C-alpha positions as CSV (number, residue, x, y, z in Angstrom):
1,X,84.1,108.8,61.7
2,X,86.9,107.9,64.2
3,X,89.1,105.7,62.6
4,X,89.3,102.5,65.4
5,X,92.4,100.3,63.6
6,X,94.5,102.7,65.2
7,X,92.8,102.8,68.5
8,X,95.2,101.7,71.7
9,X,95.5,100.7,75.2
10,X,99.0,102.2,76.5
11,X,100.6,99.8,79.3
12,X,103.5,100.1,81.4
13,X,104.9,97.4,83.5
14,X,105.2,98.3,87.4
15,X,107.4,97.3,89.9
16,X,104.9,94.3,91.0
17,X,105.1,93.0,87.6
18,X,101.3,94.4,87.1
19,X,100.2,95.8,83.9
20,X,99.5,99.6,84.4
21,X,96.6,101.2,82.3
22,X,98.0,104.6,80.7
23,X,95.0,105.7,78.9
24,X,93.2,105.5,75.4
25,X,94.5,107.3,72.2
26,X,95.1,106.9,69.0
27,X,98.9,105.8,67.4
28,X,100.6,106.7,64.3
29,X,104.1,106.9,63.3
30,X,106.4,109.7,61.9
31,X,109.4,111.3,61.9
32,X,110.2,113.0,64.8
33,X,112.8,115.8,64.7
34,X,113.7,116.3,68.2
35,X,114.4,112.4,68.5
36,X,115.9,112.3,65.2
37,X,114.0,109.0,63.7
38,X,111.1,107.5,63.2
39,X,108.7,107.1,66.3
40,X,105.3,105.9,68.0
41,X,103.2,108.8,69.2
42,X,100.1,107.6,70.9
43,X,97.9,111.2,71.4
44,X,94.6,111.0,74.1
45,X,91.1,110.5,72.2
46,X,89.7,112.7,75.3
47,X,91.6,115.7,75.0
48,X,94.6,115.0,72.3
49,X,97.4,115.2,74.7
50,X,100.4,113.0,74.0
51,X,100.7,109.5,75.9
52,X,103.7,108.3,74.1
53,X,106.3,109.4,72.0
54,X,108.9,106.6,71.6
55,X,111.6,106.5,68.9
56,X,111.7,103.3,66.8
57,X,114.9,102.4,68.1
58,X,116.8,99.8,65.4
59,X,118.4,97.8,68.3
60,X,115.6,97.4,70.6
61,X,113.7,94.0,70.5
62,X,109.7,94.6,69.5
63,X,107.2,91.8,70.5
64,X,104.4,90.8,68.8
65,X,101.6,88.9,71.0
66,X,97.9,87.6,70.7
67,X,97.4,89.3,67.0
68,X,97.0,92.8,68.9
69,X,99.7,93.7,71.3
70,X,103.0,95.0,70.7
71,X,105.4,94.9,73.8
72,X,108.7,95.9,74.1
73,X,111.4,97.4,77.0
74,X,112.2,101.6,76.4
75,X,115.4,100.8,79.2
76,X,116.0,98.4,81.9
77,X,113.0,97.4,84.1
78,X,110.5,99.9,82.3
79,X,108.8,97.8,79.6
80,X,105.5,98.9,77.3
81,X,102.2,97.7,75.5
82,X,100.8,98.8,72.9
83,X,96.6,96.9,72.9
84,X,95.1,97.5,69.9
85,X,91.5,97.4,69.4
86,X,91.7,95.6,65.7
87,X,94.3,93.2,64.2
88,X,94.6,95.3,60.8
89,X,95.6,98.0,62.9
90,X,98.9,96.0,64.9
91,X,99.8,94.7,61.8
92,X,100.2,98.0,60.0
93,X,102.0,99.8,63.2
94,X,104.2,96.1,63.1
95,X,105.4,96.3,59.6
96,X,106.3,100.0,60.1
97,X,108.4,98.7,63.3
98,X,109.9,95.9,60.6
99,X,110.8,98.5,58.0
100,X,112.7,100.6,60.3
101,X,114.9,97.5,61.8
102,X,115.2,96.0,58.4
103,X,112.7,93.1,59.9
104,X,110.3,90.7,58.2
105,X,107.0,91.5,59.3
106,X,106.3,88.0,59.5
107,X,108.3,87.3,62.7
108,X,107.0,87.9,66.0
109,X,110.0,89.5,67.9
110,X,112.3,91.8,65.9
111,X,115.6,91.4,68.2
112,X,117.1,88.9,71.1
113,X,116.4,90.3,74.2
114,X,119.8,90.7,75.3
115,X,123.1,91.3,73.5
116,X,124.3,88.1,72.8
117,X,128.4,86.9,73.3
118,X,131.0,87.5,70.9
119,X,131.0,83.5,70.8
120,X,127.2,83.4,70.2
121,X,127.3,86.0,67.4
122,X,129.8,84.0,65.6
123,X,127.2,80.8,66.1
124,X,124.7,83.1,64.7
125,X,126.5,83.7,61.2
126,X,127.7,80.1,60.9
127,X,124.3,78.4,61.9
128,X,121.2,80.4,61.5
129,X,119.3,78.0,62.6
130,X,118.3,75.3,64.9
131,X,117.6,71.8,63.9
132,X,115.5,69.7,66.3
133,X,115.9,66.3,66.7
134,X,112.8,64.0,64.8
135,X,110.2,64.1,67.1
136,X,110.2,60.2,68.1
137,X,109.8,58.3,71.6
138,X,113.1,57.2,71.3
139,X,114.4,60.6,71.0
140,X,112.5,62.3,74.1
141,X,115.4,62.6,76.4
142,X,117.6,64.1,73.3
143,X,114.5,66.6,73.0
144,X,114.7,67.7,76.7
145,X,118.7,67.8,77.1
146,X,118.5,70.5,74.2
147,X,115.5,72.4,75.7
148,X,117.2,72.3,78.9
149,X,120.7,73.8,76.9
150,X,119.0,76.3,75.4
151,X,117.4,78.1,78.3
152,X,120.5,80.0,79.6
153,X,120.7,81.6,76.1
154,X,118.9,84.4,75.1
155,X,119.5,83.3,71.5
156,X,119.1,80.2,71.9
157,X,115.8,80.4,73.0
158,X,115.0,82.4,70.3
159,X,116.2,79.9,68.2
160,X,114.5,77.2,69.4
161,X,111.1,79.7,69.6
162,X,111.2,79.4,65.9
163,X,111.9,75.9,65.6
164,X,109.0,74.9,67.4
165,X,106.9,77.2,66.2
166,X,107.4,76.8,62.6
167,X,107.6,73.0,62.5
168,X,104.1,72.4,64.5
169,X,106.7,70.5,66.8
170,X,104.3,71.0,70.0
171,X,101.4,69.1,68.5
172,X,103.7,66.4,67.6
173,X,104.9,66.4,71.6
174,X,101.3,66.4,72.5
175,X,100.7,63.0,70.2
176,X,104.0,61.3,71.5
177,X,102.1,62.1,75.3
178,X,99.5,60.1,74.4
179,X,101.6,57.2,73.3
180,X,103.2,57.1,76.3
181,X,100.0,57.3,78.8
182,X,98.6,54.4,76.7
183,X,101.9,52.3,77.3
184,X,102.8,53.7,81.0
185,X,105.8,54.7,79.5
186,X,107.2,56.5,82.7
187,X,110.4,57.7,81.5
188,X,109.1,59.3,78.6
189,X,106.3,61.0,80.5
190,X,108.9,62.4,83.0
191,X,110.5,64.2,80.1
192,X,107.8,65.1,78.4
193,X,106.9,67.7,81.7
194,X,110.9,68.5,81.0
195,X,110.2,69.3,77.7
196,X,106.6,71.0,78.4
197,X,107.9,73.2,81.3
198,X,111.0,74.3,79.4
199,X,108.6,75.5,76.5
200,X,107.0,77.5,79.1
201,X,110.1,79.2,80.0
202,X,111.0,80.4,76.7
203,X,108.2,83.0,77.2
204,X,106.6,83.2,73.8
205,X,103.2,84.3,73.1
206,X,103.4,82.3,69.6
207,X,103.9,79.5,71.6
208,X,101.6,80.0,74.5
209,X,98.7,80.5,71.6
210,X,99.2,77.1,70.2
211,X,99.8,75.5,74.1
212,X,96.3,76.9,75.1
213,X,94.2,76.2,72.1
214,X,91.5,74.5,72.7
215,X,92.5,71.2,70.9
216,X,95.9,71.2,73.0
217,X,95.2,73.0,76.5
218,X,94.2,69.4,78.1
219,X,97.1,67.8,76.8
220,X,99.9,70.3,77.5
221,X,97.9,69.8,81.8
222,X,98.1,66.0,81.1
223,X,102.2,66.6,80.7
224,X,102.7,68.3,83.5
225,X,101.7,65.9,85.7
226,X,104.0,63.8,85.5
227,X,107.0,65.6,87.7
228,X,109.7,63.6,88.3
229,X,110.3,64.8,91.5
230,X,106.9,63.4,92.8
231,X,106.4,59.7,93.6
232,X,102.9,59.5,91.8
233,X,101.7,61.4,89.5
234,X,98.9,64.7,89.8
235,X,95.5,64.6,88.7
236,X,94.9,68.3,87.4
237,X,92.7,67.1,84.2
238,X,90.3,64.8,86.3
239,X,89.4,68.3,88.3
240,X,89.2,70.2,85.2
241,X,86.8,67.9,84.1
242,X,84.9,66.6,86.9
243,X,85.3,68.8,89.9
244,X,85.3,71.8,88.2
245,X,81.9,72.8,86.6
246,X,81.2,75.5,84.5
247,X,77.9,77.1,85.1
248,X,75.8,79.6,82.9
249,X,73.9,81.1,85.4
250,X,72.7,83.7,82.8
251,X,73.2,82.0,79.3
252,X,76.1,83.9,77.4
253,X,75.5,83.7,73.6
254,X,78.8,84.9,72.4
255,X,80.7,82.0,71.9
256,X,84.2,83.9,71.9
257,X,83.4,84.9,74.9
258,X,82.7,81.7,76.6
259,X,86.0,80.1,75.2
260,X,87.8,83.2,76.3
261,X,86.6,82.1,79.8
262,X,87.3,78.9,79.4
263,X,90.7,79.4,78.2
264,X,91.3,82.1,81.0
265,X,90.2,79.8,84.2
266,X,92.2,76.6,82.7
267,X,95.6,79.3,82.2
268,X,95.0,80.8,85.6
269,X,95.3,76.7,87.3
270,X,98.3,76.3,85.4
271,X,99.7,79.3,86.8
272,X,98.6,79.1,90.2
273,X,98.3,74.8,90.7
274,X,100.3,73.2,87.8
275,X,103.6,74.8,87.1
276,X,105.9,74.3,90.1
277,X,106.5,77.5,91.8
278,X,109.6,79.7,89.6
279,X,113.0,80.2,91.1
280,X,114.7,83.8,91.0
281,X,116.2,83.2,87.6
282,X,112.8,82.1,86.3
283,X,110.0,84.9,87.6
284,X,110.8,87.0,84.5
285,X,110.8,84.1,82.0
286,X,107.1,83.8,83.0
287,X,106.3,87.3,82.5
288,X,104.2,86.8,79.1
289,X,102.4,84.1,80.6
290,X,101.6,87.0,83.2
291,X,100.3,89.3,80.5
292,X,98.3,86.9,78.7
293,X,96.3,86.1,81.3
294,X,96.1,89.8,82.3
295,X,95.1,90.7,79.0
296,X,92.5,88.1,78.6
297,X,90.6,89.4,81.8
298,X,90.3,92.8,80.8
299,X,88.7,91.4,77.2
300,X,86.1,89.2,79.2
301,X,85.4,92.0,81.8
302,X,84.7,94.5,78.6
303,X,83.0,91.4,76.7
304,X,80.5,91.7,79.6
305,X,80.1,94.9,80.4
306,X,78.8,95.9,76.5
307,X,76.5,93.0,76.7
308,X,73.7,94.8,78.0
309,X,70.6,92.2,77.4
310,X,73.3,90.0,79.9
311,X,73.6,92.2,82.6
312,X,69.7,93.2,82.4
313,X,68.7,90.0,82.8
314,X,71.3,89.5,85.9
315,X,69.7,92.2,87.6
316,X,66.5,91.4,86.7
317,X,66.4,87.8,88.0
318,X,68.3,88.6,91.0
319,X,65.5,91.4,92.2
320,X,62.6,88.9,91.2
321,X,60.7,87.4,93.8
322,X,59.7,84.7,91.8
323,X,63.5,83.4,91.7
324,X,64.1,80.3,93.6
325,X,66.4,80.8,96.2
326,X,69.5,78.2,94.8
327,X,69.0,80.0,91.5
328,X,69.5,83.6,93.4
329,X,72.4,81.8,95.3
330,X,74.2,81.1,91.9
331,X,73.3,84.6,90.6
332,X,75.1,87.0,93.6
333,X,78.1,84.2,93.8
334,X,78.2,85.1,90.0
335,X,77.9,89.1,90.3
336,X,80.9,88.8,93.1
337,X,83.2,86.7,91.1
338,X,82.8,89.3,88.4
339,X,83.5,92.1,90.8
340,X,86.3,90.2,92.3
341,X,87.4,89.7,88.6
342,X,87.6,93.9,88.2
343,X,90.0,94.1,91.1
344,X,92.6,92.9,88.3
345,X,91.7,96.2,86.3
346,X,93.3,99.5,86.2
347,X,91.7,102.0,87.2
348,X,90.3,103.8,84.1
349,X,89.1,100.0,83.2
350,X,87.7,100.0,86.9
351,X,85.7,103.1,86.8
352,X,83.9,102.1,84.1
353,X,83.2,98.8,85.0
354,X,81.3,100.3,88.5
355,X,79.5,102.9,86.6
356,X,78.2,100.1,84.7
357,X,76.6,98.3,87.7
358,X,75.5,101.5,89.1
359,X,73.6,102.6,86.0
360,X,71.9,99.5,86.0
361,X,70.9,99.6,90.0
362,X,73.5,96.7,92.2
363,X,72.6,99.2,95.0
364,X,69.0,99.2,95.0
365,X,69.6,95.2,93.6
366,X,71.8,94.8,96.9
367,X,69.5,96.3,99.3
368,X,67.1,93.7,98.4
369,X,69.3,90.6,98.9
370,X,70.4,92.0,102.1
371,X,67.0,92.3,103.3
372,X,66.7,88.2,102.6
373,X,66.7,85.1,105.1
374,X,69.6,83.5,103.1
375,X,72.8,83.7,105.4
376,X,75.1,82.8,102.2
377,X,73.1,85.2,100.0
378,X,73.5,88.0,102.3
379,X,77.2,86.9,102.7
380,X,77.9,87.5,99.5
381,X,76.2,90.5,99.1
382,X,78.0,92.2,101.9
383,X,81.5,90.9,99.9
384,X,80.5,93.0,96.7
385,X,79.1,96.0,99.3
386,X,82.7,96.1,100.1
387,X,83.8,96.3,96.5
388,X,81.4,99.5,96.0
389,X,82.5,100.8,99.4
390,X,86.2,100.6,98.8
391,X,85.4,101.8,95.2
392,X,83.5,105.1,95.4
393,X,82.0,105.6,98.8
394,X,80.8,108.9,97.8
395,X,78.0,106.9,95.5
396,X,76.9,104.9,98.6
397,X,76.7,107.8,100.7
398,X,74.6,109.8,97.9
399,X,72.5,106.6,97.4
400,X,71.6,106.0,100.9
401,X,70.7,110.0,101.6
402,X,68.4,109.5,98.6
403,X,66.5,106.2,99.3
404,X,66.0,107.9,103.2
405,X,63.3,110.3,101.4
406,X,61.4,107.3,100.4
407,X,62.1,104.4,102.3
408,X,61.6,103.8,106.4
409,X,64.3,103.5,108.6
410,X,64.1,100.1,109.2
411,X,65.0,99.3,105.4
412,X,67.3,101.8,104.7
413,X,70.6,100.0,103.6
414,X,73.3,101.3,106.1
415,X,70.7,100.3,108.7
416,X,70.4,96.4,106.7
417,X,74.3,96.4,107.2
418,X,74.5,97.2,111.2
419,X,71.8,94.9,111.9
420,X,73.6,92.3,109.9
421,X,77.3,93.3,111.9
422,X,75.2,93.0,115.0
423,X,73.4,90.0,114.1
424,X,76.6,88.1,113.1
425,X,76.2,84.5,114.4
426,X,79.8,84.0,114.0
427,X,81.9,83.4,117.5
428,X,84.8,85.3,116.2
429,X,82.6,87.9,114.4
430,X,84.4,88.1,111.2
431,X,81.9,89.4,109.2
432,X,80.8,92.3,111.5
433,X,84.3,93.4,111.8
434,X,84.3,93.6,107.5
435,X,81.2,95.3,108.1
436,X,82.4,97.9,110.9
437,X,85.2,99.1,108.3
438,X,82.9,99.7,105.7
439,X,81.0,102.0,108.3
440,X,84.3,103.6,109.4
441,X,85.2,104.4,105.5
442,X,81.5,105.5,104.8
443,X,81.6,107.9,107.8
444,X,85.2,109.3,107.2
445,X,85.1,112.8,106.7
446,X,88.7,112.5,104.9
447,X,87.6,110.6,101.6
448,X,84.2,113.2,102.0
449,X,83.8,115.5,99.1
450,X,83.1,119.7,99.3
451,X,82.1,121.2,96.4
452,X,80.6,124.6,95.7
453,X,77.3,124.0,95.7
454,X,76.8,121.6,99.1
455,X,79.1,119.7,101.6
456,X,79.3,116.3,101.5
457,X,80.6,116.0,105.2
458,X,77.4,118.3,106.3
459,X,74.9,116.0,104.6
460,X,76.2,112.9,105.4
461,X,76.6,113.2,108.8
462,X,73.9,114.8,109.8
463,X,71.6,112.2,107.6
464,X,73.3,109.2,110.0
465,X,73.0,110.9,113.1
466,X,69.5,111.3,112.3
467,X,68.8,107.8,110.4
468,X,71.7,105.5,111.9
469,X,73.3,106.2,114.8
470,X,70.3,104.7,117.5
471,X,70.7,101.5,115.1
472,X,74.1,101.6,116.0
473,X,73.8,102.1,119.6
474,X,71.1,99.7,120.4
475,X,72.9,97.0,121.8
476,X,75.0,99.3,123.8
477,X,72.0,100.8,125.3
478,X,70.0,97.9,126.0
479,X,73.2,96.0,127.7
480,X,74.2,98.9,130.2
481,X,70.6,99.5,132.0
482,X,72.2,98.5,135.3
483,X,75.6,99.5,137.0
484,X,77.0,96.2,135.4
485,X,76.2,94.7,132.0
486,X,73.4,92.9,131.6
487,X,75.0,90.2,129.2
488,X,78.6,89.7,129.5
489,X,79.5,86.8,127.8
490,X,82.7,87.0,124.9
491,X,80.4,87.7,122.0
492,X,78.8,90.0,123.1
493,X,81.9,92.0,124.4
494,X,83.5,91.4,121.2
495,X,80.7,93.4,119.5
496,X,80.3,96.0,121.7
497,X,84.0,96.3,121.6
498,X,83.5,97.1,117.5
499,X,80.7,99.3,118.5
500,X,83.3,101.6,121.0
501,X,85.7,101.2,118.3
502,X,83.6,103.2,115.6
503,X,82.4,105.5,118.6
504,X,85.6,106.4,119.3
505,X,86.3,107.1,115.7
506,X,83.2,109.5,115.4
507,X,84.5,111.5,118.7
508,X,88.0,111.7,116.8
509,X,86.9,112.5,113.6
510,X,83.3,115.0,114.1
511,X,82.2,117.7,115.7
512,X,78.8,118.7,117.1
513,X,77.4,115.8,115.8
514,X,78.6,113.2,117.9
515,X,79.2,115.6,120.7
516,X,75.4,116.5,120.6
517,X,74.8,113.0,120.5
518,X,76.8,112.1,123.7
519,X,75.3,114.5,125.8
520,X,71.9,114.3,124.8
521,X,71.9,110.5,124.9
522,X,74.0,110.4,128.0
523,X,75.7,108.3,126.2
524,X,79.6,108.4,127.8
525,X,77.5,107.4,131.3
526,X,76.6,104.0,129.6
527,X,79.9,103.3,128.3
528,X,81.7,103.6,131.6
529,X,79.2,100.9,132.7
530,X,81.3,98.6,130.8
531,X,84.1,99.4,133.2
532,X,83.2,96.9,135.3
533,X,82.7,94.2,132.8
534,X,85.0,90.6,133.0
535,X,86.5,91.3,130.0
536,X,89.4,93.0,130.4
537,X,89.0,94.3,127.0
538,X,85.5,95.7,126.8
539,X,86.5,97.8,129.6
540,X,89.7,99.4,128.7
541,X,87.9,100.0,125.1
542,X,85.6,101.9,127.8
543,X,88.1,103.7,129.0
544,X,89.9,104.6,126.0
545,X,86.1,106.2,124.4
546,X,86.4,108.4,127.8
547,X,90.3,109.4,127.3
548,X,89.5,110.1,123.6
549,X,86.4,112.7,124.6
550,X,89.2,114.1,127.9
551,X,91.8,114.3,125.1
552,X,90.0,116.8,123.2
553,X,90.2,119.5,126.2
554,X,86.5,120.5,125.3
555,X,84.6,122.6,128.0
556,X,81.0,121.4,126.8
557,X,82.4,117.5,127.6
558,X,84.0,118.7,130.9
559,X,81.0,119.8,132.1
560,X,78.9,117.0,131.1
561,X,81.6,115.0,132.9
562,X,81.6,116.8,136.0
563,X,78.1,117.3,136.3
564,X,77.3,113.6,136.0
565,X,80.1,112.4,138.3
566,X,81.6,110.2,135.3
567,X,85.0,109.7,136.9
568,X,83.2,107.2,139.1
569,X,83.5,104.3,137.5
570,X,87.0,105.3,136.3
571,X,88.2,105.4,139.9
572,X,86.1,102.5,141.3
573,X,87.5,100.2,138.4
574,X,91.3,101.5,139.8
575,X,90.9,100.5,143.3
576,X,89.3,97.4,142.2
577,X,92.8,96.3,140.5
578,X,94.3,97.0,143.2
579,X,98.1,96.8,143.1
580,X,98.2,94.9,140.1
581,X,100.4,96.1,137.5
582,X,98.7,96.0,134.1
583,X,97.3,97.7,131.2
584,X,93.9,98.6,133.1
585,X,96.4,100.2,136.3
586,X,98.6,101.8,133.5
587,X,95.8,103.1,131.1
588,X,94.1,105.4,134.1
589,X,97.0,106.6,135.1
590,X,98.0,108.0,131.9
591,X,94.1,109.8,131.8
592,X,95.0,111.6,135.0
593,X,98.3,112.2,134.0
594,X,97.2,114.0,131.2
595,X,94.8,115.8,132.9
596,X,98.1,117.1,135.1
597,X,100.3,117.9,132.5
598,X,97.8,119.3,129.9
599,X,96.5,121.5,133.5
600,X,92.5,121.0,132.8
601,X,91.6,122.9,135.6
602,X,88.2,122.1,135.5
603,X,88.8,118.5,135.6
604,X,91.8,118.9,138.4
605,X,89.5,120.3,140.5
606,X,86.6,117.8,140.4
607,X,89.0,114.9,140.7
608,X,90.9,116.4,143.9
609,X,87.6,117.9,145.5
610,X,85.4,114.4,145.0
611,X,88.2,111.6,144.4
612,X,91.2,112.5,147.0
613,X,90.6,110.9,149.7
614,X,90.1,107.1,147.8
615,X,93.8,108.2,145.5
616,X,95.6,109.9,148.5
617,X,97.5,106.6,149.7
618,X,98.4,106.0,145.7
619,X,102.5,106.9,146.1
620,X,104.2,104.8,143.7
621,X,103.4,107.6,140.9
622,X,103.3,111.1,141.7
623,X,100.2,111.6,139.3
624,X,97.7,112.0,141.7
625,X,100.2,114.1,144.0
626,X,101.0,116.5,141.7
627,X,97.3,116.4,140.7
628,X,96.4,117.9,144.1
629,X,99.7,120.5,143.8
630,X,98.1,121.5,140.6
631,X,94.8,122.6,142.9
632,X,96.2,124.1,145.7
633,X,98.0,126.4,143.5
634,X,94.9,127.2,141.7
635,X,93.1,127.8,144.9
636,X,96.4,129.8,146.1
637,X,95.9,132.4,142.9
638,X,92.0,132.4,143.3
639,X,92.8,133.3,147.0
640,X,95.2,136.1,146.1
641,X,94.9,137.8,143.2
642,X,97.7,140.4,144.0
643,X,100.1,137.1,143.9
644,X,98.7,136.3,140.5
645,X,98.9,139.8,139.0
646,X,102.6,139.7,140.9
647,X,104.1,136.7,139.0
648,X,102.8,138.2,135.7
649,X,104.6,141.3,136.2
650,X,107.6,139.2,137.1
651,X,107.3,137.3,134.0
652,X,106.8,140.6,132.0
653,X,109.9,142.1,133.6
654,X,112.3,138.9,132.9
655,X,110.7,138.3,129.6
656,X,109.0,141.0,127.9
657,X,111.5,144.2,128.7
658,X,111.4,146.5,126.1
659,X,114.4,146.0,123.7
660,X,115.1,150.0,124.2
661,X,115.5,149.0,128.0
662,X,117.7,146.1,126.9
663,X,119.9,148.9,125.1
664,X,120.3,151.4,127.5
665,X,121.2,148.3,130.1
666,X,124.1,147.7,127.9
667,X,125.2,150.9,127.5
668,X,125.1,152.0,131.0
669,X,126.9,148.4,131.9
670,X,129.9,149.1,129.3
671,X,129.7,152.8,130.4
672,X,130.6,152.4,134.0
673,X,134.1,152.0,135.7
674,X,134.3,148.6,137.7
675,X,136.1,150.4,140.3
676,X,133.4,152.7,140.9
677,X,131.2,149.4,141.6
678,X,131.5,147.2,145.2
679,X,131.2,143.8,145.0
680,X,127.7,142.4,144.7
681,X,125.9,145.7,144.3
682,X,123.5,145.5,141.5
683,X,123.5,148.2,138.6
684,X,119.9,149.7,138.8
685,X,118.6,151.1,135.2
686,X,116.1,154.2,136.1
687,X,113.4,152.3,133.6
688,X,112.7,149.8,136.4
689,X,112.2,151.9,139.4
690,X,108.7,153.0,138.6
691,X,107.6,150.3,140.9
692,X,107.6,150.5,145.1
693,X,108.9,147.7,146.1
694,X,107.4,147.4,149.3
695,X,104.0,146.8,147.9
696,X,105.0,144.4,145.3
697,X,107.0,142.6,148.3
698,X,104.7,142.4,150.6
699,X,102.4,139.8,149.6
700,X,105.2,137.7,149.1
701,X,106.1,138.0,152.6
702,X,102.7,136.8,153.8
703,X,102.5,134.2,151.3
704,X,106.1,132.4,152.0
705,X,105.1,132.9,155.9
706,X,101.8,130.7,154.8
707,X,103.7,128.2,153.3
708,X,106.6,128.0,155.7
709,X,103.8,127.0,158.4
710,X,102.1,124.8,156.0
711,X,105.6,122.6,155.4
712,X,106.1,122.2,159.3
713,X,103.1,120.9,159.7
714,X,103.2,118.3,156.6
715,X,106.8,117.0,158.2
716,X,104.9,116.6,161.8
717,X,102.4,114.6,160.2
718,X,104.8,112.3,158.1
719,X,106.8,112.1,161.1
720,X,103.6,110.3,163.0
721,X,103.0,108.6,160.3
722,X,106.7,106.9,159.6
723,X,106.9,106.4,163.7
724,X,103.2,104.3,163.5
725,X,103.6,102.7,160.2
726,X,102.0,102.7,156.8
727,X,98.7,101.8,156.5
728,X,97.5,98.8,154.4
729,X,95.9,100.2,151.3
730,X,93.2,98.4,150.4
731,X,91.2,100.7,150.5
732,X,87.5,100.4,150.3
733,X,85.2,103.0,149.0
734,X,81.2,102.7,148.4
735,X,80.3,104.5,145.0
736,X,76.8,105.5,145.3
737,X,74.7,108.8,144.1
738,X,74.2,109.6,147.5
739,X,77.9,109.8,148.7
740,X,79.4,111.5,145.8
741,X,79.7,114.5,147.5
742,X,81.4,113.1,150.5
743,X,84.7,112.3,148.6
744,X,85.9,115.7,149.0
745,X,89.8,116.5,150.2
746,X,90.2,116.6,154.0
747,X,93.9,116.7,154.0
748,X,96.8,118.3,152.1
749,X,99.6,116.3,149.7
750,X,101.9,114.3,151.7
751,X,104.2,115.0,148.6
752,X,106.7,117.5,149.1
753,X,106.4,120.6,146.6
754,X,110.3,120.3,146.7
755,X,111.1,116.7,146.3
756,X,113.1,115.2,143.2
757,X,110.9,114.7,140.4
758,X,108.1,115.9,142.1
759,X,105.5,117.7,139.5
760,X,105.7,120.7,141.8
761,X,110.1,121.0,142.0
762,X,111.5,124.2,141.0
763,X,111.6,124.9,137.2
764,X,109.0,122.8,136.1
765,X,106.4,123.9,133.6
766,X,103.6,125.6,134.9
767,X,104.4,125.4,138.5
768,X,106.0,128.4,140.9
769,X,109.4,127.4,141.2
770,X,109.4,129.2,144.6
771,X,106.9,126.4,146.6
772,X,110.0,124.5,148.6
773,X,112.3,127.6,148.7
774,X,113.4,129.6,152.2
775,X,112.0,133.0,152.5
776,X,115.6,134.3,152.0
777,X,116.4,133.0,149.0
778,X,112.7,133.2,147.1
779,X,113.8,136.9,148.2
780,X,117.5,137.0,146.6
781,X,115.7,135.4,143.9
782,X,113.0,138.2,143.4
783,X,115.0,140.9,144.2
784,X,117.0,139.6,140.9
785,X,114.3,139.6,139.0
786,X,112.9,143.1,139.9
787,X,116.5,144.8,139.6
788,X,117.0,143.2,136.3
789,X,120.9,141.9,136.5
790,X,119.4,138.4,136.0
């Protein structure tokens, strides 16, 4: 049988002054040759690996706390703790440490926490102890001054703590407290406040155990009610005894557990509400108080987990239809607080906690609770569900997929969550926002597991789109049956914005599941109805949804958009927005700019062919004229395939010449006498002359003639426009199904290709740099490219 006396947990203190659990194992002490001394070794009980190897340094301060804790510092800002399962094991290791350091095992600390000064060392030799004044009412001021003067010196703090422990001084002080209260001696009560506060700052576990005992803790709180900086005393004891009530929703049979719960609540109250906010210099002085609360919570959760009868009764009453509503609400609130309590645990302890709850059937119980009418009970159940999702979303997914084989879609756990999100009565939809975040976590492929036998992503997303997606999109589909939203109040708009946010997330992170759903259910068309909403944030959510789809550059989506003319609501919103420079204006322009920059040919052609008339007057940005230019370039390439192949030849000649050809050219260049070359004469290597120059230049000449004629026509149009004055931009356009085909382009772009900043300027990526050049310049540039002297 394993020796449980030496069973320990290893803790380290992190930067946030919280204890991190490093594992459970068995501790021993032995001589380690490598460290040249007696050392503490902890080996993991799971695999025997070494969790801790620490030399017992003669000068290290070890502290014994709560009979089962040993705490020390290995280096600056690196604290360690061993938490023993049994007191006997702690005593054995403590004796070993004291033996190495030559200390009496009866002490609770082996060394001073910091090095004392030479003067203090001298004082230590001359006066080994600290003599306290007699505990009398008349000497309270003297005692308060002694405590305050001892705090700056670690050595004096240690001596003061030992004196307080050995003489039972705290209980004597609390007796005087009763006398002061009876006599209404305010001055004495103020002194007692300073004394008790100073004892807290001594940071000594042995003193805390006395102060937090059942007989003393309320008197300690009473002393801290009389803060001299306040005009009147606080009523902390009245709150704890009359206002705060301890309810046992399930009777706790273990008196030790019950006492530990009471103690932890009161000590937490002292830390949070009674003690003044510590200064920067006092924060570290309360580290032992933090540790006291932390280890108490670990112990409480562990004791409750081990009480199978308690948890069994809890879940049985939760799901019992005979349980009255008030009792059920208390049970759910207890379970919620129990889960919140577990958040202070370290990962290993938290894993064990939630595994226990899962085995007890917490998810089926939540499903029953969420189906009830009581809003407060459902709210608490939602909070519990959030703890489970944050802890282990895979566990929740596995449960809902299993229950789908037995239950109807209406009572599935996820569908209940979606329904609560949709039916949130809060005007600000606070609960709906929380639930949407949980759904997002559940459908996020980043936290889904993939094993050799199955892929969680494939299985769960298939389940979600089959059984749950129709519930999520029901409010959207119900509100977009016409050309504008049927309900456009603020709360409905907020709800639809949340749904769109989740759908946008799905577009980004899911693949064929969301694509099939959008196309088959015509979701994008319904979403774009919301562009007509009076709420700008909802219209922008709809636009963002479409922008995310276009950003994928997926031709399946593109064909769906073009077939259903789904740019129409966007263009209509753009025109209705008028000349206002706002987020809607910028977002729509950015979407068209993305299409232009990414050169999405199908969408470019669709926009220009159907909506150019509506957009041609927009001249404060070059986006739409750039789109028109892209479209014309694309059409030119289609009309002149020889020209397109010629450009390919030019690119190959310029960028893809064979390395041997380059070497031959360089050799020819250096071997040629400069006197043999006339000014401006190009060196023509034989490898560049297999083409017939006349065949290549013929389409270029024809192309430039057409361009030159077109440019002259455009200049005439511009001249006439400038003479007659610019027309008003208040362009009205009726977008009905019968007029979609009438939005085709009937005029060329007014933007000259060679103008500064134009998308078609020379050198712009993806555009022929020769559009605005003269024929002679084009010929010269082309000749250079052809003959390899560039």
